[in-house]
C-alpha positions in Angstrom: 56.3 52.7 -28.0 53.6 54.2 -25.9 53.8 57.8 -24.6 51.5 59.0 -21.8 51.2 62.4 -20.4 52.1 63.0 -16.8 48.5 63.7 -16.0 47.4 60.4 -17.5 50.0 58.5 -15.5 49.0 60.3 -12.3 45.3 59.7 -12.9 46.0 56.0 -13.4 48.0 56.0 -10.1 45.1 57.6 -8.3 42.6 55.2 -9.9 44.8 52.2 -9.0 45.3 53.4 -5.4 41.5 53.8 -4.9 40.9 50.4 -6.3 43.5 48.9 -3.9 41.8 50.8 -1.0 38.4 49.4 -2.0 39.8 45.9 -2.1 41.4 46.3 1.3 38.1 47.6 2.8 36.2 44.8 1.1 38.4 42.2 2.8 38.0 44.0 6.1 34.2 44.0 5.7 34.1 40.3 4.8 36.3 39.3 7.7 34.1 41.4 10.1 31.0 39.8 8.8 32.4 36.3 9.4 33.4 37.3 12.9 30.0 38.9 13.6 28.2 35.7 12.5 30.0 33.5 15.0 28.4 32.8 18.3 31.5 33.6 20.4 34.7 35.6 20.2 36.7 33.4 17.9 40.0 33.3 16.0 38.1 34.8 13.1 37.2 37.8 15.3 40.9 38.2 16.4 42.0 38.1 12.7 39.2 40.5 11.6 39.9 43.0 14.3 43.7 42.8 13.7 43.3 43.3 10.0 40.8 46.1 10.3 43.0 47.9 12.8 46.0 47.7 10.5 44.0 49.1 7.6 42.7 52.1 9.5 46.1 52.8 11.2 47.6 52.8 7.6 44.9 55.2 6.5 45.5 57.5 9.4 49.3 57.5 8.5 48.5 58.4 4.9 45.9 61.0 5.8 48.2 62.9 8.1 51.1 62.9 5.6 51.8 66.4 4.2 51.8 65.1 0.7 48.2 63.8 0.9 46.2 65.8 -1.6 42.8 65.6 0.0 41.4 68.8 1.4 42.3 69.3 5.1 38.7 69.2 6.3 38.1 65.9 4.5 41.3 64.4 5.9 40.3 65.5 9.4 36.9 63.9 9.0 38.3 60.7 7.8 40.8 60.6 10.6 38.0 61.1 13.1 36.1 58.2 11.5 39.2 56.0 11.6 39.7 56.8 15.3 36.1 55.8 16.0 36.6 52.5 14.1 39.8 51.8 16.1 38.0 52.5 19.4 35.1 50.2 18.4 37.5 47.5 17.4 39.2 47.8 20.8 35.9 47.6 22.6 35.0 44.4 20.7 38.4 43.0 21.4 38.0 43.6 25.1 34.5 42.1 24.9 32.9 45.4 26.0 30.9 45.5 22.7 29.8 43.4 19.8 29.2 46.3 17.5 30.6 44.6 14.4 27.7 45.9 12.4 28.5 49.5 13.2 32.1 49.0 12.0 30.9 47.2 8.9 28.4 49.9 8.1 30.8 52.8 8.4 33.5 50.9 6.5 31.0 50.2 3.7 30.1 53.9 3.5 33.8 54.8 3.2 34.5 52.1 0.6 31.5 53.1 -1.5 32.8 56.7 -1.4 36.0 55.7 -3.1 35.1 56.4 -6.7 
């Protein structure tokens, strides 16, 4: 029988959560790249924007939760970034922008910071 300390279990949970977050962001990035590379606003664009929006709305919900253990300033900064991404996605959806690359770049930076 294995016995683990609470801190070991919690560390694994944090590590697992970060890995899941990286995977979700990887998928968002890949979907956005496919949409970016299409000539027109396509079904891939709709799916990429919908998925990316769901991801960042979920992150905002998690970041504003009182049990979130990140520092308040970091949480506020991440929420600001998330709001920017949501606004850019909305502009793309309304065909007022094609700034897929900006959303991809910022999402990549956030993903790479999850270590």
